[in-house]
Structures are given as structure tokens and as C-alpha cells.
PAMI-356570 format. One record per residue (C-alpha): x, y, z. Coordinates in steps of 0.2 Angstrom, whole numbers, padded with zeros to 4 digits, always signed. Layout:
BEGIN
XYZ/...
***
This chain:
BEGIN
+0860+0482+0797/+0862+0485+0780/+0845+0493+0772/+0848+0493+0751/+0838+0499+0738/+0840+0496+0719/+0828+0506+0705/+0830+0498+0687/+0847+0488+0694/+0855+0506+0701/+0859+0509+0717/+0852+0526+0727/+0860+0533+0741/+0850+0532+0760/+0849+0541+0773/+0856+0531+0790/+0842+0534+0798/+0830+0529+0786/+0817+0521+0790/+0800+0515+0783/+0784+0503+0782/+0781+0489+0770/+0761+0482+0772/+0758+0464+0761/+0744+0460+0758/+0735+0446+0748/+0715+0450+0750/+0706+0461+0762/+0693+0457+0772/+0681+0469+0775/+0683+0474+0755/+0672+0459+0748/+0681+0453+0729/+0695+0464+0730/+0712+0460+0726/+0727+0468+0734/+0746+0473+0730/+0760+0477+0744/+0765+0494+0747/+0777+0504+0757/+0772+0520+0765/+0785+0536+0762/+0804+0535+0756/+0812+0551+0759/+0829+0549+0749/+0842+0563+0749/+0846+0573+0733/+0865+0572+0730/+0876+0570+0715/+0870+0552+0713/+0853+0552+0717/+0849+0569+0704/+0858+0559+0692/+0849+0544+0692/+0831+0558+0695/+0838+0565+0679/+0841+0583+0689/+0822+0582+0690/+0820+0593+0703/+0827+0607+0691/+0815+0619+0683/+0813+0619+0665/+0821+0600+0663/+0816+0590+0650/+0819+0573+0640/+0820+0564+0627/+0808+0549+0633/+0813+0532+0625/+0800+0519+0633/+0815+0505+0627/+0827+0512+0638/+0827+0508+0658/+0818+0521+0667/+0833+0530+0675/+0844+0545+0671/+0845+0557+0657/+0829+0546+0652/+0818+0548+0670/+0801+0549+0667/+0791+0551+0682/+0774+0548+0677/+0782+0530+0672/+0787+0515+0684/+0803+0511+0688/+0806+0492+0696/+0814+0494+0715/+0821+0480+0725/+0825+0484+0743/+0833+0472+0752/+0841+0471+0769/+0859+0465+0772/+0859+0457+0756/+0840+0449+0760/+0825+0454+0748/+0812+0461+0758/+0803+0471+0746/+0802+0466+0725/+0788+0479+0715/+0788+0497+0707/+0794+0511+0712/+0783+0530+0712/+0789+0546+0713/+0777+0556+0723/+0786+0574+0727/+0802+0585+0723/+0805+0594+0741/+0817+0609+0740/+0821+0618+0755/+0838+0632+0759/+0846+0623+0741/+0843+0605+0752/+0835+0593+0742/+0822+0578+0747/+0815+0565+0734/+0797+0555+0742/+0791+0544+0736/+0783+0524+0737/+0785+0505+0731/+0771+0494+0726/+0770+0476+0723/+0771+0468+0704/+0755+0469+0707/+0753+0488+0706/+0766+0491+0694/+0756+0477+0684/+0739+0487+0685/+0746+0504+0680/+0753+0498+0668/+0735+0493+0661/+0732+0511+0662/+0716+0515+0649/+0720+0502+0636/+0702+0495+0630/+0700+0476+0625/+0701+0482+0604/+0718+0487+0606/+0723+0472+0607/+0731+0463+0588/+0719+0446+0586/+0722+0452+0566/+0734+0435+0562/+0713+0430+0563/+0709+0437+0550/+0697+0427+0537/+0682+0428+0523/+0668+0426+0532/+0660+0408+0525/+0652+0395+0529/+0667+0383+0528/+0676+0395+0539/+0659+0397+0551/+0658+0378+0552/+0677+0372+0552/+0674+0384+0568/+0664+0373+0581/+0680+0360+0580/+0688+0374+0590/+0678+0367+0605/+0671+0349+0603/+0667+0341+0615/+0672+0344+0632/+0687+0352+0628/+0692+0368+0619/+0707+0377+0611/+0703+0391+0619/+0713+0403+0605/+0705+0406+0589/+0691+0412+0582/+0673+0399+0588/+0655+0406+0578/+0644+0404+0591/+0626+0405+0584/+0616+0419+0593/+0598+0424+0592/+0604+0443+0590/+0585+0446+0580/+0578+0442+0564/+0590+0431+0559/+0581+0415+0560/+0569+0405+0547/+0556+0392+0548/+0549+0396+0565/+0569+0395+0573/+0572+0380+0564/+0585+0385+0551/+0597+0401+0549/+0605+0415+0541/+0624+0417+0543/+0620+0435+0554/+0618+0423+0568/+0634+0419+0567/+0648+0433+0574/+0666+0425+0576/+0669+0426+0596/+0687+0426+0604/+0692+0414+0619/+0693+0421+0635/+0711+0414+0639/+0719+0424+0621/+0711+0439+0630/+0720+0436+0645/+0736+0429+0638/+0736+0446+0626/+0732+0456+0643/+0745+0449+0653/+0759+0449+0641/+0754+0463+0632/+0757+0476+0647/+0776+0471+0649/+0775+0451+0662/+0774+0433+0660/+0763+0422+0671/+0758+0405+0675/+0740+0398+0680/+0736+0380+0676/+0717+0386+0680/+0720+0394+0664/+0723+0377+0656/+0709+0367+0664/+0695+0363+0652/+0681+0375+0659/+0691+0391+0656/+0697+0386+0637/+0678+0384+0635/+0675+0401+0639/+0670+0414+0624/+0669+0433+0622/+0654+0434+0606/+0655+0454+0597/+0641+0465+0604/+0636+0477+0590/+0623+0477+0584/+0629+0472+0568/+0643+0461+0564/+0653+0476+0553/+0666+0476+0543/+0680+0488+0543/+0684+0495+0525/+0700+0496+0518/+0694+0502+0501/+0690+0523+0502/+0675+0520+0493/+0660+0516+0504/+0647+0515+0491/+0644+0517+0472/+0630+0516+0461/+0629+0504+0446/+0626+0509+0428/+0608+0508+0421/+0600+0516+0408/+0583+0526+0405/+0575+0521+0391/+0560+0531+0392/+0561+0551+0395/+0559+0552+0417/+0550+0566+0421/+0560+0573+0436/+0547+0576+0455/+0554+0586+0469/+0560+0567+0477/+0576+0571+0470/+0582+0560+0455/+0577+0543+0456/+0590+0532+0467/+0586+0515+0457/+0603+0503+0456/+0612+0512+0470/+0621+0501+0482/+0629+0511+0496/+0633+0504+0514/+0627+0512+0528/+0613+0520+0517/+0595+0516+0513/+0585+0523+0501/+0567+0532+0509/+0553+0534+0497/+0551+0554+0496/+0566+0559+0504/+0582+0553+0499/+0595+0543+0503/+0595+0541+0524/+0612+0538+0531/+0611+0525+0544/+0625+0522+0553/+0631+0526+0571/+0647+0538+0570/+0651+0553+0559/+0656+0552+0543/+0664+0563+0529/+0663+0560+0514/+0667+0566+0496/+0653+0564+0488/+0654+0565+0467/+0638+0564+0458/+0643+0561+0436/+0624+0564+0426/+0620+0559+0408/+0610+0560+0396/+0596+0570+0385/+0585+0586+0394/+0572+0597+0383/+0570+0612+0393/+0562+0625+0384/+0563+0642+0397/+0582+0645+0391/+0590+0647+0409/+0603+0638+0414/+0602+0619+0422/+0610+0612+0435/+0612+0599+0449/+0608+0600+0465/+0612+0593+0480/+0605+0595+0496/+0606+0590+0517/+0588+0590+0528/+0583+0599+0515/+0596+0612+0516/+0607+0614+0496/+0623+0612+0500/+0628+0621+0485/+0623+0621+0464/+0634+0617+0450/+0627+0626+0434/+0627+0619+0415/+0626+0633+0405/+0608+0639+0396/+0616+0642+0378/+0611+0636+0366/+0599+0623+0374/+0585+0617+0367/+0573+0601+0364/+0582+0586+0367/+0600+0592+0373/+0612+0581+0378/+0620+0587+0394/+0636+0579+0404/+0636+0586+0422/+0653+0581+0434/+0649+0589+0452/+0661+0584+0467/+0656+0588+0488/+0665+0588+0504/+0649+0580+0514/+0649+0573+0535/+0632+0564+0538/+0625+0561+0557/+0614+0546+0561/+0598+0549+0549/+0603+0565+0539/+0596+0563+0523/+0603+0565+0508/+0597+0572+0486/+0600+0575+0470/+0589+0585+0460/+0593+0595+0445/+0588+0615+0444/+0583+0627+0429/+0589+0646+0439/+0596+0636+0456/+0579+0632+0459/+0571+0613+0459/+0562+0611+0444/+0550+0599+0440/+0543+0606+0421/+0556+0597+0412/+0558+0580+0401/+0578+0571+0404/+0582+0557+0395/+0596+0549+0409/+0606+0537+0399/+0620+0538+0417/+0619+0542+0435/+0638+0539+0443/+0636+0544+0463/+0650+0540+0473/+0655+0543+0492/+0672+0539+0498/+0681+0543+0512/+0699+0542+0516/+0697+0535+0534/+0694+0518+0538/+0676+0515+0539/+0664+0504+0546/+0654+0495+0537/+0640+0480+0538/+0649+0465+0534/+0640+0456+0520/+0645+0438+0516/+0661+0433+0508/+0670+0449+0514/+0688+0450+0522/+0685+0453+0540/+0698+0463+0549/+0695+0453+0567/+0701+0468+0577/+0684+0478+0571/+0676+0465+0579/+0682+0463+0598/+0669+0472+0610/+0672+0490+0610/+0677+0502+0625/+0678+0489+0637/+0694+0495+0649/+0706+0478+0651/+0709+0483+0670/+0691+0480+0668/+0690+0464+0658/+0703+0455+0671/+0697+0460+0685/+0680+0454+0683/+0688+0435+0678/+0694+0437+0694/+0678+0439+0704/+0672+0427+0693/+0683+0415+0698/+0690+0421+0713/+0708+0422+0709/+0720+0429+0717/+0736+0435+0710/+0754+0434+0718/+0772+0442+0712/+0785+0429+0708/+0799+0433+0723/+0813+0428+0711/+0805+0433+0690/+0804+0448+0688/+0786+0455+0682/+0781+0438+0682/+0762+0432+0690/+0756+0420+0697/+0736+0414+0696/+0726+0402+0704/+0708+0399+0711/+0709+0405+0729/+0702+0384+0731/+0719+0379+0724/+0729+0392+0731/+0729+0386+0752/+0742+0373+0754/+0732+0358+0759/+0745+0348+0769/+0739+0332+0771/+0744+0329+0791/+0728+0335+0795/+0708+0328+0798/+0693+0335+0801/+0687+0332+0818/+0669+0327+0810/+0680+0310+0804/+0687+0307+0820/+0678+0304+0840/+0672+0321+0848/+0683+0317+0864/+0699+0318+0852/+0696+0337+0851/+0713+0345+0856/+0711+0365+0860/+0694+0368+0857/+0702+0370+0836/+0691+0358+0821/+0710+0351+0816/+0720+0335+0824/+0738+0338+0818/+0745+0321+0817/+0763+0329+0811/+0773+0341+0809/+0771+0346+0790/+0783+0359+0793/+0782+0360+0773/+0763+0362+0773/+0762+0375+0788/+0772+0386+0797/+0770+0387+0816/+0770+0407+0822/+0766+0399+0838/+0780+0407+0848/+0781+0421+0837/+0768+0428+0846/+0770+0445+0855/+0760+0440+0871/+0764+0458+0881/+0752+0463+0868/+0733+0460+0866/+0724+0448+0854/+0709+0453+0845/+0699+0439+0843/+0682+0445+0833/+0670+0436+0825/+0667+0437+0808/+0646+0443+0807/+0656+0457+0816/+0671+0461+0799/+0654+0456+0788/+0640+0458+0780/+0623+0450+0781/+0620+0448+0761/+0634+0446+0749/+0624+0448+0732/+0636+0439+0717/+0630+0447+0703/+0629+0450+0683/+0628+0467+0673/+0609+0472+0668/+0607+0474+0652/+0589+0478+0645/+0586+0467+0630/+0567+0455+0631/+0573+0441+0642/+0587+0448+0653/+0572+0463+0656/+0559+0450+0657/+0567+0439+0670/+0571+0453+0680/+0554+0462+0678/+0547+0445+0683/+0557+0440+0698/+0565+0457+0703/+0585+0452+0700/+0595+0447+0686/+0597+0431+0677/+0609+0419+0687/+0612+0432+0702/+0614+0427+0720/+0611+0432+0736/+0619+0424+0753/+0609+0429+0768/+0624+0424+0780/+0609+0427+0794/+0620+0438+0806/+0609+0446+0819/+0619+0460+0820/+0623+0465+0804/+0613+0473+0789/+0624+0477+0778/+0627+0470+0758/+0643+0466+0749/+0643+0463+0731/+0654+0456+0719/+0647+0463+0702/+0656+0458+0687/+0655+0467+0669/+0648+0454+0659/+0628+0454+0658/+0618+0437+0658/+0612+0427+0642/+0596+0417+0642/+0594+0402+0634/+0580+0400+0623/+0572+0383+0611/+0557+0381+0602/+0543+0369+0601/+0548+0370+0583/+0566+0364+0583/+0579+0355+0594/+0591+0370+0595/+0595+0379+0609/+0604+0397+0606/+0608+0411+0618/+0595+0426+0613/+0603+0443+0611/+0587+0456+0605/+0574+0468+0608/+0555+0464+0602/+0544+0483+0596/+0525+0480+0595/+0527+0466+0608/+0508+0471+0611/+0502+0463+0594/+0503+0447+0585/+0516+0448+0576/+0530+0458+0588/+0547+0462+0579/+0565+0458+0583/+0575+0469+0584/+0591+0466+0585/+0602+0480+0597/+0622+0487+0607/+0622+0475+0623/+0634+0473+0636/+0647+0462+0634/+0644+0443+0637/+0655+0428+0641/+0646+0410+0634/+0653+0390+0637/+0656+0387+0618/+0656+0368+0613/+0651+0361+0595/+0634+0350+0598/+0629+0336+0587/+0614+0325+0586/+0602+0339+0582/+0589+0339+0568/+0593+0344+0551/+0596+0364+0544/+0601+0375+0533/+0613+0389+0536/+0609+0403+0523/+0614+0418+0518/+0596+0426+0516/+0586+0416+0505/+0602+0408+0498/+0606+0391+0504/+0623+0386+0510/+0623+0370+0516/+0609+0359+0519/+0609+0346+0530/+0619+0351+0547/+0615+0340+0561/+0626+0352+0575/+0629+0368+0577/+0643+0381+0588/+0634+0380+0603/+0635+0393+0616/+0626+0400+0634/+0631+0399+0653/+0628+0381+0652/+0641+0369+0644/+0626+0359+0638/+0611+0365+0634/+0608+0345+0638/+0615+0338+0648/+0626+0351+0657/+0637+0351+0671/+0643+0368+0671/+0634+0385+0673/+0642+0398+0673/+0627+0409+0681/+0631+0411+0700/+0616+0403+0703/+0601+0392+0700/+0589+0401+0687/+0570+0404+0692/+0564+0398+0675/+0571+0391+0659/+0563+0398+0640/+0567+0382+0633/+0563+0361+0636/+0573+0356+0651/+0569+0336+0653/+0588+0331+0663/+0596+0339+0681/+0601+0355+0681/+0619+0355+0688/+0625+0362+0705/+0643+0363+0698/+0639+0383+0695/+0652+0399+0698/+0644+0404+0714/+0647+0381+0721/+0662+0380+0711/+0675+0395+0717/+0669+0406+0730/+0656+0394+0740/+0672+0389+0751/+0676+0402+0757/+0659+0412+0760/+0656+0395+0769/+0671+0399+0780/+0671+0419+0783/+0652+0416+0788/+0653+0403+0798/+0651+0403+0819/+0664+0398+0824/+0676+0409+0808/+0688+0422+0818/+0696+0436+0813/+0713+0437+0825/+0725+0452+0827/+0741+0453+0836/+0759+0457+0833/+0772+0445+0830/+0789+0448+0829/+0797+0443+0810/+0813+0443+0803/+0821+0448+0788/+0820+0432+0784/+0801+0429+0787/+0799+0444+0775/+0810+0435+0761/+0800+0418+0762/+0784+0427+0764/+0771+0415+0759/+0755+0419+0759/+0745+0402+0753/+0755+0393+0766/+0743+0392+0783/+0749+0397+0799/+0747+0388+0816/+0746+0399+0831/+0743+0392+0846/+0732+0376+0840/+0723+0382+0825/+0726+0383+0810/+0726+0402+0800/+0727+0409+0782/+0739+0424+0783/+0728+0441+0780/+0738+0457+0780/+0757+0459+0788/+0754+0479+0790/+0769+0493+0794/+0783+0480+0793/+0796+0491+0801/+0816+0482+0794/+0824+0496+0805/+0815+0490+0821/+0817+0478+0834/+0797+0479+0837/+0783+0464+0831/+0773+0469+0819/+0754+0469+0816/+0744+0454+0809/+0729+0450+0802/+0721+0432+0801/+0707+0420+0796/+0702+0405+0805/+0703+0388+0794/+0687+0381+0795/+0690+0370+0780/+0705+0364+0770/+0697+0350+0755/+0688+0358+0743/+0673+0348+0733/
***
């Protein structure tokens, strides 16, 4: 037997008696909703001249290099913190493909050894994601102006039952205080650009250096999915250093300054509002450092003979004073004061500008102000609320702080997706739902279709012909010298299986949870196992989104806001930051004419369609539902038939039915596996053992240098066809 290991295409030297074990797995049945990769136990490599060179002499205490990520991770460029491609062969047959990770270097009396492990490509993909977040993805090709034309045109991205899965889409979402005429007409603030899940997944995978194939990603369901903006407001990133500026104005009559400061009439400052009697309050959520420039011109009647000045204050504390000489000042003298000050604002900081005499705020003199200019400038890009017509920087509206890894895993959980590595193509993933993953031979019939007398070997499936292409017969590969361990799945599984969205505290989610003691769209399955009590959970990072309708209109909209003063007859809707959401997009037509407005300005009148997005594919005649289960209550008048085609029924029910069926079994036995078996290993192939079909779940500690059989785990096949 000849064992060969290649790292980044370079053959490493190994000891003749090297021995390691490899584990191959597709699903961890004892860890519900997990997805796993292949891996090895520790591999020990000798520290000879060749290997030392390949590992960049990393054993030397003072070694350092200028790592270049564009080059192979080997030789002088070797970086132990980065993955290195690895292939392992036995007698020329590939038995493992993945990445190598160096764990430790052992130096003992001049002898050097390198200890490492290898992981399948899926492990490499997970490592490549690291802590990267969604807002690191690049959607800049979709930068555009926030106009009603772009809003309404985007609805064509999801017309009818089809959607593009690419580009941006403006869903109508009630973020609070964004409607008119009892929820009939809508402000542009109810429309924020969203991106499609399919494009997120595409950018995540390709951005990590991988390719993929997935027919499921091209289904109409998956191409309809969008991720809306989840901020309190729609923000734009200002590439103009001016955060805000005043407008010119003239006071024709003398103005008596009071302790509330220079009048703010005419100021337009993003993220600042005027509070009467206090000054300008900073409303931004992040600290902001600006260069504040004040130009004040006019005439003043000052008979004190003291110097006058301009005083900037933050939260009632002086920042600094710029004095104007007192010499020659008398009645009706012209003044011109220009002052610059760097200021850092936190949320709710109050800023004001005063005139002074002798360094003290003074209201004893009369000022005729002919010009005020107040500029706040920032050298860094600043997030400011978008105004209609602004150019939107699309990278700035992606949900913040969401790890790409968590997003990817949540999509896998939602649709019960399996990810496997292609054996031949480097860094190529194959992604498919459980219901499509396993080969479904036509050579079997369910016994329920035939007479019970035909049952063979107490199995539920009848073999009609060999069908070698669809299943593998391992009956004679089983080591009968070792015991078979056959567990009822009730001994492996939990009593309750929870399928959950993440809780959120917007008004309707909070009301629903308080009323029904579970989240909107969640589902709990009770297996009825008498001897199990624990709970297994599949929770995603997305929160549910409640659909709401009103008697005053026939549009149904996803609703995400809080309410304050709810005890009164006129509660106030408050916009809020909220968890990331996932919705189905669809242009819905045939609704009563409505207006799209920018405040009081009507942008377009007589619209009879809108950019719908919700957990249902259509709020009036739905066929599919993104919820795991039907909600106990709907918040709009629904007269149709609620769909059974939800996420649980479509992607999880068959899986759960199989692992919780009274006849379901978990088999552990030992199998004589060859290098050819490992090379051609395909978890989608069903396994025939002693008159029954099984799904291969895990191969534990395969040792290519040993002739001993290998421990394997199987799940009994209950169903072959999924609706």
C-alpha cells in the first residue's frame, strides 16, 4: 500500500509506518439540524529537509515571512493560520480531499515532527467565512437614486410567480408613521431597497473563493426571497464631507439674544433637530466628530465697553470662546466673527452658540444679524437619513453586523439543505435539499401499494430489480463477527422538535407571543416518545414578520414598528431597529388606486399595484408560506384557504417523519471498506443491507493502512418519494 499526501500540490514526505483515521459524514443524527464535514485524526509528518522547506522552516523560533494571499500557502509563503489545499491518495486512488491545518510542531533532541489534521472542503469553506459580515459584500453595482421611478420599476423584479433573484427590490413595509389616509396611501419612507437571498448566497460563496451548483437556488421559491433593510431609518452614506450647513438669512429688525442662544431659523443639519429653549440636539446613533465653523455678521449696540465674543457650548459646558476686540465699539457697530472648533457628538448631545461680553453669556445688548453660517464638516463618510432623490450607496443599507456564516447556516436550516464537496473540482460545493439529495430509484415500490403478503424480510420496500445505479449492496461487506447495534430512533431523538424564528420586540410580534406563548410562524412537533423528554431546536437568525391589513384599504403589508402611548385612543407608531427578516417578493396588482408620496407631495397617483413582500407568496391566494407553521391568528381579513405548503411541510416533514417513525432504526455495524469504496463514496446513494434500504450517515475512523472493518452508521429508509 502506498500512501501519498499532497499539500498545495506539493508532495510531503511521510514515515513508512504512518497511520491515521478519517471520518466521513453527511448528517449528525444526534445533533439535530447540524451539517458536518469530513475530517481526520492527527497526522504526524517528519521534519526532514523537504518538509521543513515546504512548511517554511516554521520550527525556527525567529522565522517570519511576508505572507502573500495570492500565492500558494506553501514553502517560503507558508502561513499556519491559513488553510492549505490537501489531497490524500492510497495506491493512486484519492481517499480524501480538503484542507490541511498545522496544529503543533514538536522538537525533541533535534528531531522535528509536524502534527496536523485535514478537513473536508466544507470545513475549508466555513473557515474562509471567518467573521466576515454581510455588509462586507459588494452590491455597489446597484447604486441608484431614491426616486419613485426606481421604486415602482423594481417591482418588475418579482412579477407574477417569477422573480429574478438578482438586483434590488422595493417592498412596501410599514415601518411606522409612513402612511396617509388610514393606511391607504404611502410615503416613500415605506419603501427601502432589499436584495435577493439568491444573490447574497452567490456573493458569499464566490467571495470565499468557492464555486457551487444548486438547482434549488434557481427555483421560483428561492428566487423570490429577499432580505429587507432592518434599520430604524433608511440611511445614506455621505461622501460629501459636509454633514450640514445653515442657509443665509437676514434679520431686518434688531434681535434681542436670550440665553437660548442664536436663533436657529433656516438651519438644515442632518442628524440634528432644534429643541426650543435648548439648542441643536444630535440624533445620530453613532458618535460623530465634526469641524464646526461659525460665521456671524451684523451690527451690535454694546455700551459696556467690553469685548464681545462667540461662545460654543455642548451640554451646557463651554467649548471655547472667540473674542472680538472691544476697542472702538459703541452703538450700532458692525461685527464679523468667524470661528472654527472640532467637536465630538454623542447621541442627544445639545449644541448651542451664544454671544458674550466679557466671556459671559449676555442678553443686555441688541444685535442686528445680517448673516449666519454654521457648517458641520466631517472627514469620514457619515451615515445620515436619506432624503427623497438622494443617491443611495447600496453597500450602506445591507443589514449590519450579520455574520455571513450565520446567514449561510440559517438558509441551510430553513430549507434542510445538504452541502457536499465535489470530488474532482477544487473548492466546488453541491447544495440540495434533503428531499432532492438522495437518489430515488424507480425499482422499488412501497408495500402500501401492494398486498401485505408480498412483504419480504419484514421491510416496507419491495425490490423489483437490481437498479445498481441507484443503490449499493453492502450486504456482503458487513462484518458479522462484530455485533450489530440496532436502536429505535426514540432512543436517539428528542421528544419535542422546535422550528423557530428569532424573537423580536416589534409591536405585532410582541403581541402575538404574549397571546399564544410562542413565536409567530413557529412550530413544535411532539414525537410522542414515552421515554424521551428533551427538546431539539432548529432556530434561524431571521425574525418573523406579521402581515397586517386594514378595513380602509385592500393592500396587505408586512409591519415592523413599535407603539408608544398604547393606552391612549391615539397610540404613536415608532420606527425601530429590528432583527433581520426574510420575505417572499411579488408584485401584486388589482388593488384600489393609491398614491405614493414624499411627505405632502404626491409623486404618483392612481397606482393599482404594489411591491408586496411577506411570509406568504401572495396575501390573497397564497400557495407557499415561509413560516414553519400556520399562525393561530391573521391580522387581516383572509377569506381563502390557508396554504399547507410551509417550510416545515415542504422541507422538514419527511425528514422528521423518517427519523421519528415507529419503525425507524439507527444501525451501527462494521463494514469492510476498500479504497475504491472511499473514492466513490456518495452519501446520496442508498445502501442495501439484508433486505432493507438504509441511508449512510457516518463512517468513523476509516484507517486506509488497516485491513480491519470500519464502523458505519445508517438510518433506515422509510420513504422514497417526497411530495
